[in-house]
Structure formats: C-alpha cells, structure tokens
N, C-alpha and C positions, 0 to 999 in steps of 0.2 A: 405608406410614405417611404420614399427612397432616400437612403442615407447618402450623403455627399462628402467627398474628400478632395483636397487639392492634389495636383500631381505630385508634390513633394510628400504629402501624407501617404499617398498611394504607394510611391516608391518605397518608403519606410515599411510599410505593411507587407508589400511583396517581398521585401528583403527579410523581414523577421518571421513571416509565416509561410512555410515551405508549401502548403496546400493552396494558398491564395493564387488567383489567376487573374491576368489582365486580358480583356477581350477587346479588340480593336473592331468597331462595328462599322467603320467607313467602307468605301468601296475599293476594289482591286485598283482602279485608276488612281485614287488617292495614295494607296500604299506604294505604288510604282512611281508616282510623279513627286510626291511630297516626303514619303518615308513613313516610319512607324517606330514606336518605342523599341529600345534594344535592352532585353533582359539577360543576355548572355552572361554578364558578370554575376548574375544571381542563379545561374544554372537553369534558367527557364526560357521558354518561348512565349511570344505573345500569340494568343489564339485569335485568328482573324476570320470573323464571320460577320458579313454585311447584313445589316438590318434593313437597308434599302439599296436599290440600284442607282446608277448614275443619274436617272431622271426623277428620283425621288419616290418610286413605287415600292411599297413594303415588301420585304422578302416574307412570303407566307410560310416558308419552311424554316424560319429563323430558329424557333425552339428546337426543331428536329435537327437542325444543323449543330446547335449547341450540344445536343445529346450525342450526335455522331462524332463530335470532337472529344468525347469522353468525359465531358463536364458532369460532375455529380451535384445533386441538389444540396448537399451539406457543405460544399466548398464555398469559400468566400470569393465572389466574383466582382471585379473592378471593371466597369465599362467605360470605354473612352471612344470618342469621335473627334471631329474637328474642333467643336466649340463647347460641347456639353449637352447639346440638344437631343441629337439622335441616340446618344448614349443613354440618356434619361428615358427615352422610349424603349430602348433595348432592355434596360434594367426593369422597367415596369412590365414588359412582356415576359421576361424570365420570372419575375416574382409571381405573376399570374399563373405561370405554368409550374409553380412549386419550388423554385429556386428561392430560398429565403434569405440568403446572405448576399444581397446585391447592393452595390455601391456605384454611384455615378461620379466619374472623374470631372470636377468642375473645370471649366475653360478648356477641356479637351486637350488634344495634341498641339493645335496651333493657336488657340485662343482667338479673341476679337482683333479686328484690323486696327492698326494705328492710324494716324492722321492722314498718312498718304497711301493707305490701303495695304500695307504689308502686314502679314499675320506672323505669329511666332515671336513677337517682340515685346508684347504687353503682359500677357498671362499665358498659361498653359505649359504643357510638357516642354516644348522647345524654349520658351522664354525662361523656364526654371533651370535651363541647361542640364536636363536630365539625358541620359544616354539615348541616342536615337540612331537609326539607320536611315540614311538619306541619300537619294541619287546624287551623282556628281554633277 
C-alpha cells in the first residue's frame, strides 16, 4: 500500500527531512508549459523523471532513470504529477523495485478542474499556494 500526503504535508516533510526528495513524474511538455514545484528555498531541486510520455506510453526505463538521478532506496520519496494518478503509478513502480519509503502527493501539482475547466484552483500544489516555477 502506498502512503499519501497532501501537498502541504509534503512541503513540511521536505522542509524538515534533508534527505526527502520530491519527484515530478509528469512530462517535459508539462514542466515547460505549466511549471513545477520550486524547492529552492529548501536548498533542494525537484527531480524530474517522466513515468509516461505525452501520449501516455509508460517509460520502461523509469526505475533506471530514478537510479541514474542518484536516488537511494532508503530515501523518502514523494511522487507528484498533475492530479495524483500517474504519481501513484510511479510510487508503485518504485516500491516494486525496492524503494520502500514512497509517498504519493494527493491532488498533484494542479489538482482537479473547477466548474469552468481551470486547474490549480481547487486542490493541489498550486491551489495550496506552495512555491512553484511557472512560465510567464
């Protein structure tokens, strides 16, 4: 079973645990067009490793990419995507590969769409007004 935390709980854990890591599993297109969490004030970088490509095909090298990023099995890993679904898949894949401290960030970076289709307003990293790098 994968543990889950809200974006706010995740932020507090990243702040208090120097070894905790945030892994954004969205696509490069999402990072470029929508943005990503900003951990600069914590002295950290977000690790960006896509679990799927833009058309939804799974990255078969996902676990290898995590290892190539220097992530160690004993570290606490927080996985984030747009809404919390791909990050749950990523956390499950990591757990199956021997990473035992995996946490899914509920509602992800943008969260669900509101009544008019806008994301980032109801729930998620952006709605909780946590630091983010976003294109102008």
